[in-house]
Structure formats: structure tokens, C-alpha cells
PyMOL Python script that loads the backbone (N, CA, C, O; Angstrom):
from pymol import cmd

cmd.read_pdbstr("""\
ATOM      1  N   MET A   1      33.423 -46.235  -9.420  1.00  0.00           N
ATOM      2  CA  MET A   1      31.782 -45.795 -10.257  1.00  0.00           C
ATOM      3  C   MET A   1      31.218 -45.481  -9.286  1.00  0.00           C
ATOM      4  O   MET A   1      30.998 -44.304  -9.001  1.00  0.00           O
ATOM      5  N   PHE A   2      30.733 -46.858  -8.303  1.00  0.00           N
ATOM      6  CA  PHE A   2      29.386 -46.994  -7.092  1.00  0.00           C
ATOM      7  C   PHE A   2      29.385 -46.042  -5.962  1.00  0.00           C
ATOM      8  O   PHE A   2      28.415 -45.738  -5.268  1.00  0.00           O
ATOM      9  N   GLY A   3      30.378 -45.691  -5.885  1.00  0.00           N
ATOM     10  CA  GLY A   3      31.336 -44.157  -5.511  1.00  0.00           C
ATOM     11  C   GLY A   3      30.167 -43.643  -5.443  1.00  0.00           C
ATOM     12  O   GLY A   3      29.095 -43.666  -4.839  1.00  0.00           O
ATOM     13  N   LYS A   4      30.993 -42.968  -6.628  1.00  0.00           N
ATOM     14  CA  LYS A   4      30.285 -41.572  -7.623  1.00  0.00           C
ATOM     15  C   LYS A   4      28.734 -41.348  -7.405  1.00  0.00           C
ATOM     16  O   LYS A   4      28.055 -40.374  -7.080  1.00  0.00           O
ATOM     17  N   LEU A   5      28.463 -42.666  -7.722  1.00  0.00           N
ATOM     18  CA  LEU A   5      27.070 -42.657  -7.421  1.00  0.00           C
ATOM     19  C   LEU A   5      26.085 -42.622  -6.410  1.00  0.00           C
ATOM     20  O   LEU A   5      24.875 -42.428  -6.292  1.00  0.00           O
ATOM     21  N   ILE A   6      27.164 -42.907  -5.670  1.00  0.00           N
ATOM     22  CA  ILE A   6      25.981 -42.827  -4.000  1.00  0.00           C
ATOM     23  C   ILE A   6      26.505 -41.685  -3.761  1.00  0.00           C
ATOM     24  O   ILE A   6      25.692 -40.980  -3.163  1.00  0.00           O
ATOM     25  N   THR A   7      27.974 -40.910  -4.041  1.00  0.00           N
ATOM     26  CA  THR A   7      27.768 -39.691  -3.721  1.00  0.00           C
ATOM     27  C   THR A   7      26.543 -38.914  -4.214  1.00  0.00           C
ATOM     28  O   THR A   7      25.860 -38.305  -3.391  1.00  0.00           O
ATOM     29  N   VAL A   8      26.186 -38.904  -5.706  1.00  0.00           N
ATOM     30  CA  VAL A   8      25.443 -38.377  -6.483  1.00  0.00           C
ATOM     31  C   VAL A   8      24.217 -37.973  -5.891  1.00  0.00           C
ATOM     32  O   VAL A   8      23.633 -36.892  -5.818  1.00  0.00           O
ATOM     33  N   VAL A   9      23.937 -39.329  -5.412  1.00  0.00           N
ATOM     34  CA  VAL A   9      22.048 -39.737  -4.975  1.00  0.00           C
ATOM     35  C   VAL A   9      22.543 -38.976  -3.953  1.00  0.00           C
ATOM     36  O   VAL A   9      22.239 -37.834  -4.299  1.00  0.00           O
ATOM     37  N   VAL A  10      23.329 -38.874  -2.523  1.00  0.00           N
ATOM     38  CA  VAL A  10      23.481 -38.624  -1.261  1.00  0.00           C
ATOM     39  C   VAL A  10      23.339 -36.706  -1.571  1.00  0.00           C
ATOM     40  O   VAL A  10      22.531 -36.101  -0.867  1.00  0.00           O
ATOM     41  N   VAL A  11      23.984 -36.083  -2.397  1.00  0.00           N
ATOM     42  CA  VAL A  11      24.702 -34.738  -2.797  1.00  0.00           C
ATOM     43  C   VAL A  11      22.802 -34.129  -3.232  1.00  0.00           C
ATOM     44  O   VAL A  11      22.363 -33.068  -2.790  1.00  0.00           O
ATOM     45  N   VAL A  12      22.004 -35.045  -4.103  1.00  0.00           N
ATOM     46  CA  VAL A  12      20.930 -34.457  -4.460  1.00  0.00           C
ATOM     47  C   VAL A  12      19.445 -34.611  -3.247  1.00  0.00           C
ATOM     48  O   VAL A  12      18.388 -34.082  -2.904  1.00  0.00           O
ATOM     49  N   MET A  13      20.011 -35.311  -3.093  1.00  0.00           N
ATOM     50  CA  MET A  13      19.144 -35.648  -1.501  1.00  0.00           C
ATOM     51  C   MET A  13      18.988 -34.523  -1.234  1.00  0.00           C
ATOM     52  O   MET A  13      17.957 -33.874  -1.408  1.00  0.00           O
ATOM     53  N   LEU A  14      20.469 -33.988  -0.566  1.00  0.00           N
ATOM     54  CA  LEU A  14      20.412 -33.439   0.580  1.00  0.00           C
ATOM     55  C   LEU A  14      19.742 -31.756  -0.192  1.00  0.00           C
ATOM     56  O   LEU A  14      18.848 -31.064   0.295  1.00  0.00           O
ATOM     57  N   ILE A  15      20.415 -31.515  -1.305  1.00  0.00           N
ATOM     58  CA  ILE A  15      19.791 -30.720  -2.357  1.00  0.00           C
ATOM     59  C   ILE A  15      18.596 -30.477  -1.654  1.00  0.00           C
ATOM     60  O   ILE A  15      18.350 -29.642  -0.783  1.00  0.00           O
ATOM     61  N   ILE A  16      17.588 -31.721  -2.404  1.00  0.00           N
ATOM     62  CA  ILE A  16      15.969 -32.059  -2.033  1.00  0.00           C
ATOM     63  C   ILE A  16      15.657 -31.611  -0.039  1.00  0.00           C
ATOM     64  O   ILE A  16      14.875 -30.821   0.489  1.00  0.00           O
ATOM     65  N   ALA A  17      16.051 -31.973   0.182  1.00  0.00           N
ATOM     66  CA  ALA A  17      15.818 -31.910   1.804  1.00  0.00           C
ATOM     67  C   ALA A  17      16.341 -30.460   2.351  1.00  0.00           C
ATOM     68  O   ALA A  17      15.839 -30.067   3.404  1.00  0.00           O
ATOM     69  N   GLY A  18      17.211 -29.730   1.775  1.00  0.00           N
ATOM     70  CA  GLY A  18      17.418 -28.496   2.135  1.00  0.00           C
ATOM     71  C   GLY A  18      16.152 -27.554   1.370  1.00  0.00           C
ATOM     72  O   GLY A  18      16.002 -26.417   1.818  1.00  0.00           O
ATOM     73  N   PHE A  19      15.685 -27.784   0.785  1.00  0.00           N
ATOM     74  CA  PHE A  19      14.852 -27.356  -0.370  1.00  0.00           C
ATOM     75  C   PHE A  19      13.148 -27.469   0.461  1.00  0.00           C
ATOM     76  O   PHE A  19      12.245 -26.642   0.325  1.00  0.00           O
ATOM     77  N   GLY A  20      13.129 -28.000   0.815  1.00  0.00           N
ATOM     78  CA  GLY A  20      12.164 -28.690   1.267  1.00  0.00           C
ATOM     79  C   GLY A  20      11.720 -28.070   2.530  1.00  0.00           C
ATOM     80  O   GLY A  20      10.831 -27.266   2.808  1.00  0.00           O
ATOM     81  N   CYS A  21      12.536 -28.638   3.144  1.00  0.00           N
ATOM     82  CA  CYS A  21      12.650 -28.083   5.353  1.00  0.00           C
ATOM     83  C   CYS A  21      12.338 -26.643   5.438  1.00  0.00           C
ATOM     84  O   CYS A  21      11.730 -26.297   6.451  1.00  0.00           O
ATOM     85  N   LYS A  22      12.711 -25.510   4.353  1.00  0.00           N
ATOM     86  CA  LYS A  22      12.727 -24.505   4.829  1.00  0.00           C
ATOM     87  C   LYS A  22      10.744 -24.314   5.310  1.00  0.00           C
ATOM     88  O   LYS A  22       9.854 -24.831   4.635  1.00  0.00           O
ATOM     89  N   LYS A  23      10.525 -23.573   6.429  1.00  0.00           N
ATOM     90  CA  LYS A  23       9.368 -22.747   6.621  1.00  0.00           C
ATOM     91  C   LYS A  23       9.515 -21.513   6.435  1.00  0.00           C
ATOM     92  O   LYS A  23      10.527 -20.817   6.505  1.00  0.00           O
ATOM     93  N   LYS A  24       7.912 -21.132   6.067  1.00  0.00           N
ATOM     94  CA  LYS A  24       8.073 -19.766   5.495  1.00  0.00           C
ATOM     95  C   LYS A  24       7.518 -18.976   6.585  1.00  0.00           C
ATOM     96  O   LYS A  24       6.347 -19.280   6.813  1.00  0.00           O
ATOM     97  N   SER A  25       8.002 -18.035   7.351  1.00  0.00           N
ATOM     98  CA  SER A  25       7.609 -17.215   8.728  1.00  0.00           C
ATOM     99  C   SER A  25       6.245 -16.427   8.239  1.00  0.00           C
ATOM    100  O   SER A  25       6.156 -15.480   7.458  1.00  0.00           O
ATOM    101  N   VAL A  26       5.068 -17.230   9.056  1.00  0.00           N
ATOM    102  CA  VAL A  26       3.925 -16.252   8.617  1.00  0.00           C
ATOM    103  C   VAL A  26       3.948 -15.503  10.648  1.00  0.00           C
ATOM    104  O   VAL A  26       3.944 -15.850  11.829  1.00  0.00           O
ATOM    105  N   PRO A  27       3.968 -14.399   9.784  1.00  0.00           N
ATOM    106  CA  PRO A  27       3.395 -13.357  11.613  1.00  0.00           C
ATOM    107  C   PRO A  27       2.055 -14.154  12.008  1.00  0.00           C
ATOM    108  O   PRO A  27       1.158 -14.465  11.224  1.00  0.00           O
ATOM    109  N   PRO A  28       2.109 -14.445  13.511  1.00  0.00           N
ATOM    110  CA  PRO A  28       1.454 -14.543  14.465  1.00  0.00           C
ATOM    111  C   PRO A  28       0.332 -13.766  14.149  1.00  0.00           C
ATOM    112  O   PRO A  28       0.654 -12.665  13.703  1.00  0.00           O
ATOM    113  N   ALA A  29      -1.193 -14.009  14.246  1.00  0.00           N
ATOM    114  CA  ALA A  29      -2.500 -13.164  14.024  1.00  0.00           C
ATOM    115  C   ALA A  29      -2.688 -12.810  15.298  1.00  0.00           C
ATOM    116  O   ALA A  29      -2.568 -13.683  16.157  1.00  0.00           O
ATOM    117  N   GLU A  30      -2.983 -11.607  15.635  1.00  0.00           N
ATOM    118  CA  GLU A  30      -3.370 -11.277  17.154  1.00  0.00           C
ATOM    119  C   GLU A  30      -4.872 -11.089  17.053  1.00  0.00           C
ATOM    120  O   GLU A  30      -5.694 -10.610  16.271  1.00  0.00           O
ATOM    121  N   SER A  31      -4.819 -11.781  18.377  1.00  0.00           N
ATOM    122  CA  SER A  31      -6.536 -12.091  18.653  1.00  0.00           C
ATOM    123  C   SER A  31      -7.140 -11.069  19.280  1.00  0.00           C
ATOM    124  O   SER A  31      -8.357 -11.080  19.462  1.00  0.00           O
ATOM    125  N   ASN A  32      -6.404 -10.122  19.660  1.00  0.00           N
ATOM    126  CA  ASN A  32      -7.801  -8.450  20.462  1.00  0.00           C
ATOM    127  C   ASN A  32      -7.889  -7.607  19.082  1.00  0.00           C
ATOM    128  O   ASN A  32      -8.843  -6.833  19.003  1.00  0.00           O
ATOM    129  N   GLN A  33      -7.610  -7.628  18.739  1.00  0.00           N
ATOM    130  CA  GLN A  33      -7.550  -6.845  17.111  1.00  0.00           C
ATOM    131  C   GLN A  33      -9.024  -7.342  15.498  1.00  0.00           C
ATOM    132  O   GLN A  33      -8.953  -8.295  14.722  1.00  0.00           O
ATOM    133  N   PRO A  34      -9.932  -6.442  15.557  1.00  0.00           N
ATOM    134  CA  PRO A  34     -10.508  -7.515  15.191  1.00  0.00           C
ATOM    135  C   PRO A  34     -10.058  -7.525  13.419  1.00  0.00           C
ATOM    136  O   PRO A  34      -9.396  -6.613  12.922  1.00  0.00           O
ATOM    137  N   THR A  35     -10.614  -8.858  12.544  1.00  0.00           N
ATOM    138  CA  THR A  35      -9.668  -8.905  10.990  1.00  0.00           C
ATOM    139  C   THR A  35     -10.820  -7.965  10.345  1.00  0.00           C
ATOM    140  O   THR A  35     -10.213  -7.183   9.614  1.00  0.00           O
ATOM    141  N   ALA A  36     -11.964  -7.735  10.296  1.00  0.00           N
ATOM    142  CA  ALA A  36     -12.436  -6.617   9.089  1.00  0.00           C
ATOM    143  C   ALA A  36     -13.346  -5.845   9.702  1.00  0.00           C
ATOM    144  O   ALA A  36     -14.235  -6.493  10.254  1.00  0.00           O
ATOM    145  N   PRO A  37     -13.442  -4.392   9.814  1.00  0.00           N
ATOM    146  CA  PRO A  37     -14.190  -3.251   9.977  1.00  0.00           C
ATOM    147  C   PRO A  37     -15.759  -4.281  10.322  1.00  0.00           C
ATOM    148  O   PRO A  37     -16.320  -5.276   9.864  1.00  0.00           O
ATOM    149  N   LYS A  38     -15.925  -3.398  11.276  1.00  0.00           N
ATOM    150  CA  LYS A  38     -17.285  -3.700  12.361  1.00  0.00           C
ATOM    151  C   LYS A  38     -18.146  -2.711  10.481  1.00  0.00           C
ATOM    152  O   LYS A  38     -17.630  -2.154   9.513  1.00  0.00           O
ATOM    153  N   THR A  39     -19.001  -2.892  10.733  1.00  0.00           N
ATOM    154  CA  THR A  39     -20.175  -2.065  10.033  1.00  0.00           C
ATOM    155  C   THR A  39     -21.471  -2.126  10.527  1.00  0.00           C
ATOM    156  O   THR A  39     -21.672  -3.160  11.163  1.00  0.00           O
ATOM    157  N   GLU A  40     -22.748  -1.111  10.427  1.00  0.00           N
ATOM    158  CA  GLU A  40     -23.825  -0.915  11.933  1.00  0.00           C
ATOM    159  C   GLU A  40     -24.894  -1.018  10.647  1.00  0.00           C
ATOM    160  O   GLU A  40     -24.929  -0.247   9.688  1.00  0.00           O
ATOM    161  N   VAL A  41     -25.918  -2.393  10.928  1.00  0.00           N
ATOM    162  CA  VAL A  41     -26.582  -2.504   9.793  1.00  0.00           C
ATOM    163  C   VAL A  41     -27.788  -1.996  11.018  1.00  0.00           C
ATOM    164  O   VAL A  41     -27.774  -2.295  12.212  1.00  0.00           O
ATOM    165  N   LYS A  42     -28.567  -1.341  10.456  1.00  0.00           N
ATOM    166  CA  LYS A  42     -29.627  -0.702  10.824  1.00  0.00           C
ATOM    167  C   LYS A  42     -31.143  -2.248  10.526  1.00  0.00           C
ATOM    168  O   LYS A  42     -31.229  -3.380  10.049  1.00  0.00           O
ATOM    169  N   THR A  43     -31.958  -1.265  11.165  1.00  0.00           N
ATOM    170  CA  THR A  43     -33.384  -2.378  11.615  1.00  0.00           C
ATOM    171  C   THR A  43     -34.336  -1.944  10.836  1.00  0.00           C
ATOM    172  O   THR A  43     -34.502  -0.750  10.588  1.00  0.00           O
ATOM    173  N   GLN A  44     -35.014  -2.840  10.401  1.00  0.00           N
ATOM    174  CA  GLN A  44     -36.645  -2.675   9.374  1.00  0.00           C
ATOM    175  C   GLN A  44     -36.924  -0.906  10.274  1.00  0.00           C
ATOM    176  O   GLN A  44     -36.846   0.187   9.712  1.00  0.00           O
ATOM    177  N   ALA A  45     -37.275  -1.178  11.889  1.00  0.00           N
ATOM    178  CA  ALA A  45     -37.937   0.049  12.430  1.00  0.00           C
ATOM    179  C   ALA A  45     -36.945   1.316  12.023  1.00  0.00           C
ATOM    180  O   ALA A  45     -37.697   2.220  11.659  1.00  0.00           O
ATOM    181  N   GLU A  46     -35.765   1.689  11.947  1.00  0.00           N
ATOM    182  CA  GLU A  46     -35.044   2.320  12.194  1.00  0.00           C
ATOM    183  C   GLU A  46     -35.083   3.089  10.165  1.00  0.00           C
ATOM    184  O   GLU A  46     -34.968   4.285   9.896  1.00  0.00           O
ATOM    185  N   TYR A  47     -35.286   1.868   9.052  1.00  0.00           N
ATOM    186  CA  TYR A  47     -35.481   2.351   7.822  1.00  0.00           C
ATOM    187  C   TYR A  47     -36.651   3.147   7.612  1.00  0.00           C
ATOM    188  O   TYR A  47     -36.695   4.146   6.893  1.00  0.00           O
ATOM    189  N   ASN A  48     -38.052   2.427   8.587  1.00  0.00           N
ATOM    190  CA  ASN A  48     -39.239   3.207   8.434  1.00  0.00           C
ATOM    191  C   ASN A  48     -38.692   4.343   8.985  1.00  0.00           C
ATOM    192  O   ASN A  48     -38.441   5.093   8.042  1.00  0.00           O
ATOM    193  N   GLU A  49     -38.464   4.716   9.744  1.00  0.00           N
ATOM    194  CA  GLU A  49     -38.236   6.214  10.268  1.00  0.00           C
ATOM    195  C   GLU A  49     -38.108   6.988  10.310  1.00  0.00           C
ATOM    196  O   GLU A  49     -38.688   7.977  10.757  1.00  0.00           O
ATOM    197  N   MET A  50     -36.590   6.599   9.455  1.00  0.00           N
ATOM    198  CA  MET A  50     -35.814   7.711   8.541  1.00  0.00           C
ATOM    199  C   MET A  50     -36.495   7.885   7.052  1.00  0.00           C
ATOM    200  O   MET A  50     -35.985   8.849   6.482  1.00  0.00           O
ATOM    201  N   ALA A  51     -37.278   7.375   6.435  1.00  0.00           N
ATOM    202  CA  ALA A  51     -37.950   7.544   5.682  1.00  0.00           C
ATOM    203  C   ALA A  51     -39.275   8.846   5.898  1.00  0.00           C
ATOM    204  O   ALA A  51     -39.570   9.768   5.139  1.00  0.00           O
ATOM    205  N   ARG A  52     -39.969   8.390   7.465  1.00  0.00           N
ATOM    206  CA  ARG A  52     -41.168   8.869   8.353  1.00  0.00           C
ATOM    207  C   ARG A  52     -40.447  10.572   8.466  1.00  0.00           C
ATOM    208  O   ARG A  52     -41.176  11.563   8.509  1.00  0.00           O
ATOM    209  N   LYS A  53     -39.492  10.625   8.487  1.00  0.00           N
ATOM    210  CA  LYS A  53     -38.587  12.145   8.361  1.00  0.00           C
ATOM    211  C   LYS A  53     -38.312  12.543   7.144  1.00  0.00           C
ATOM    212  O   LYS A  53     -38.574  13.732   6.966  1.00  0.00           O
ATOM    213  N   GLN A  54     -37.801  11.882   6.071  1.00  0.00           N
ATOM    214  CA  GLN A  54     -37.725  11.865   5.046  1.00  0.00           C
ATOM    215  C   GLN A  54     -38.518  12.803   4.188  1.00  0.00           C
ATOM    216  O   GLN A  54     -38.422  14.001   3.925  1.00  0.00           O
ATOM    217  N   ILE A  55     -39.589  11.539   3.735  1.00  0.00           N
ATOM    218  CA  ILE A  55     -40.640  12.262   2.940  1.00  0.00           C
ATOM    219  C   ILE A  55     -41.566  12.485   3.830  1.00  0.00           C
ATOM    220  O   ILE A  55     -41.909  11.915   4.866  1.00  0.00           O
ATOM    221  N   THR A  56     -42.033  13.726   3.061  1.00  0.00           N
ATOM    222  CA  THR A  56     -43.141  14.327   3.675  1.00  0.00           C
ATOM    223  C   THR A  56     -44.566  13.784   2.646  1.00  0.00           C
ATOM    224  O   THR A  56     -44.713  12.819   1.896  1.00  0.00           O
ATOM    225  N   LYS A  57     -45.464  14.929   3.050  1.00  0.00           N
ATOM    226  CA  LYS A  57     -46.502  14.825   1.684  1.00  0.00           C
ATOM    227  C   LYS A  57     -46.509  15.859   0.924  1.00  0.00           C
ATOM    228  O   LYS A  57     -47.402  16.070   0.104  1.00  0.00           O
ATOM    229  N   ASP A  58     -45.308  16.772   1.155  1.00  0.00           N
ATOM    230  CA  ASP A  58     -45.313  17.943   0.618  1.00  0.00           C
ATOM    231  C   ASP A  58     -43.677  17.358  -0.514  1.00  0.00           C
ATOM    232  O   ASP A  58     -43.160  18.057  -1.385  1.00  0.00           O
ATOM    233  N   ASN A  59     -43.417  16.545  -0.277  1.00  0.00           N
ATOM    234  CA  ASN A  59     -42.220  16.148  -0.743  1.00  0.00           C
ATOM    235  C   ASN A  59     -42.534  15.120  -1.617  1.00  0.00           C
ATOM    236  O   ASN A  59     -41.610  14.883  -2.396  1.00  0.00           O
ATOM    237  N   MET A  60     -43.747  14.265  -1.793  1.00  0.00           N
ATOM    238  CA  MET A  60     -43.814  12.468  -2.125  1.00  0.00           C
ATOM    239  C   MET A  60     -43.238  12.594  -3.541  1.00  0.00           C
ATOM    240  O   MET A  60     -42.165  12.162  -3.963  1.00  0.00           O
ATOM    241  N   GLN A  61     -44.245  13.321  -4.211  1.00  0.00           N
ATOM    242  CA  GLN A  61     -43.913  13.398  -5.686  1.00  0.00           C
ATOM    243  C   GLN A  61     -42.469  13.530  -5.898  1.00  0.00           C
ATOM    244  O   GLN A  61     -42.287  13.144  -7.053  1.00  0.00           O
ATOM    245  N   ALA A  62     -41.292  13.891  -5.356  1.00  0.00           N
ATOM    246  CA  ALA A  62     -40.842  14.658  -6.134  1.00  0.00           C
ATOM    247  C   ALA A  62     -39.406  13.404  -5.564  1.00  0.00           C
ATOM    248  O   ALA A  62     -38.371  13.370  -6.230  1.00  0.00           O
ATOM    249  N   GLU A  63     -39.585  12.423  -4.229  1.00  0.00           N
ATOM    250  CA  GLU A  63     -38.795  11.188  -3.584  1.00  0.00           C
ATOM    251  C   GLU A  63     -39.381  10.540  -4.631  1.00  0.00           C
ATOM    252  O   GLU A  63     -38.445  10.216  -5.362  1.00  0.00           O
ATOM    253  N   LEU A  64     -40.739  10.051  -5.268  1.00  0.00           N
ATOM    254  CA  LEU A  64     -41.103   9.068  -5.694  1.00  0.00           C
ATOM    255  C   LEU A  64     -40.154   9.018  -7.442  1.00  0.00           C
ATOM    256  O   LEU A  64     -39.401   8.208  -7.984  1.00  0.00           O
ATOM    257  N   ASP A  65     -40.699  10.279  -7.788  1.00  0.00           N
ATOM    258  CA  ASP A  65     -40.129  10.690  -8.678  1.00  0.00           C
ATOM    259  C   ASP A  65     -38.111  10.249  -8.758  1.00  0.00           C
ATOM    260  O   ASP A  65     -37.663   9.238  -9.299  1.00  0.00           O
ATOM    261  N   LYS A  66     -37.605  10.903  -8.340  1.00  0.00           N
ATOM    262  CA  LYS A  66     -36.431  10.369  -7.381  1.00  0.00           C
ATOM    263  C   LYS A  66     -35.994   8.581  -7.890  1.00  0.00           C
ATOM    264  O   LYS A  66     -35.236   8.092  -8.728  1.00  0.00           O
ATOM    265  N   VAL A  67     -36.718   8.167  -7.106  1.00  0.00           N
ATOM    266  CA  VAL A  67     -36.475   6.759  -6.577  1.00  0.00           C
ATOM    267  C   VAL A  67     -36.792   6.159  -8.484  1.00  0.00           C
ATOM    268  O   VAL A  67     -36.146   5.212  -8.932  1.00  0.00           O
ATOM    269  N   GLU A  68     -37.623   6.749  -9.162  1.00  0.00           N
ATOM    270  CA  GLU A  68     -38.401   6.165 -10.577  1.00  0.00           C
ATOM    271  C   GLU A  68     -36.574   5.444 -11.029  1.00  0.00           C
ATOM    272  O   GLU A  68     -36.025   4.352 -11.175  1.00  0.00           O
ATOM    273  N   LYS A  69     -36.192   7.141 -11.100  1.00  0.00           N
ATOM    274  CA  LYS A  69     -34.933   7.132 -11.892  1.00  0.00           C
ATOM    275  C   LYS A  69     -33.654   6.689 -11.484  1.00  0.00           C
ATOM    276  O   LYS A  69     -32.680   6.554 -12.225  1.00  0.00           O
ATOM    277  N   GLU A  70     -33.714   6.429 -10.041  1.00  0.00           N
ATOM    278  CA  GLU A  70     -32.686   5.425  -9.490  1.00  0.00           C
ATOM    279  C   GLU A  70     -32.868   4.280 -10.111  1.00  0.00           C
ATOM    280  O   GLU A  70     -32.107   4.061 -11.053  1.00  0.00           O
ATOM    281  N   VAL A  71     -33.928   3.220  -9.766  1.00  0.00           N
ATOM    282  CA  VAL A  71     -34.480   2.013 -10.968  1.00  0.00           C
ATOM    283  C   VAL A  71     -33.861   1.730 -12.257  1.00  0.00           C
ATOM    284  O   VAL A  71     -33.163   0.860 -12.778  1.00  0.00           O
ATOM    285  N   GLN A  72     -34.689   3.386 -12.689  1.00  0.00           N
ATOM    286  CA  GLN A  72     -34.050   3.226 -14.165  1.00  0.00           C
ATOM    287  C   GLN A  72     -33.269   3.273 -14.303  1.00  0.00           C
ATOM    288  O   GLN A  72     -33.060   2.622 -15.327  1.00  0.00           O
ATOM    289  N   GLN A  73     -31.966   3.866 -13.767  1.00  0.00           N
ATOM    290  CA  GLN A  73     -30.522   3.637 -14.144  1.00  0.00           C
ATOM    291  C   GLN A  73     -30.518   2.202 -13.701  1.00  0.00           C
ATOM    292  O   GLN A  73     -30.156   1.456 -14.610  1.00  0.00           O
ATOM    293  N   GLU A  74     -30.804   1.608 -12.604  1.00  0.00           N
ATOM    294  CA  GLU A  74     -30.193   0.528 -12.460  1.00  0.00           C
ATOM    295  C   GLU A  74     -30.212  -0.163 -13.574  1.00  0.00           C
ATOM    296  O   GLU A  74     -29.236  -0.704 -14.092  1.00  0.00           O
ATOM    297  N   MET A  75     -31.317  -0.163 -13.968  1.00  0.00           N
ATOM    298  CA  MET A  75     -32.051  -1.106 -15.283  1.00  0.00           C
ATOM    299  C   MET A  75     -30.946  -1.095 -16.600  1.00  0.00           C
ATOM    300  O   MET A  75     -30.719  -2.161 -17.173  1.00  0.00           O
ATOM    301  N   LEU A  76     -30.529  -0.311 -16.877  1.00  0.00           N
ATOM    302  CA  LEU A  76     -30.138   0.248 -18.174  1.00  0.00           C
ATOM    303  C   LEU A  76     -28.815  -0.308 -17.721  1.00  0.00           C
ATOM    304  O   LEU A  76     -28.231  -0.594 -18.766  1.00  0.00           O
ATOM    305  N   ARG A  77     -27.889  -0.668 -16.495  1.00  0.00           N
ATOM    306  CA  ARG A  77     -26.730  -1.180 -16.112  1.00  0.00           C
ATOM    307  C   ARG A  77     -26.508  -2.864 -17.010  1.00  0.00           C
ATOM    308  O   ARG A  77     -25.497  -3.539 -16.816  1.00  0.00           O
TER     309      ARG A  77
END
""", "prot")
cmd.dss("prot")
cmd.show_as("cartoon", "prot")
cmd.util.cbc("prot")
cmd.orient("prot")
């Protein structure tokens, strides 16, 4: 009887140890490749220059109306 108990305990411990010792394979990270694509960030001066080129005295009211419409649509969401 005592021999069966020891055998069962040893078998259970071996099973637990067998499942607990498995290492999950993790692919190595490559250091020479970026993890996320780089995005170009514009400066305030670049935005100002872009606005000067796009907005003129002739289309100023149309551009203002366009921006106001976009703002109103965002407010309704």
C-alpha cells in the first residue's frame, strides 16, 4: 500500500514537472529592423508655409467655409 502511494506521488510529480519545464520558443528579435514604421512629423513652420501656399486672398472664404464645415461635422460625432 505504501509503495503504491509513493509510486502515484512520483508519477504525479513527474507529470507536473514535465508540463512545467517546457519552454515556449520565442523568435529572437532582430535589432537591425525598426519595430514600427517611422512617420515624418511636420514643424509649425512647415505647416505655416503649406497654409501660405494653399490659402490666398481669392480662395480665403472658401477655405474658411471648408474648415468650419469640418469642425461642425466633428462636433456632431
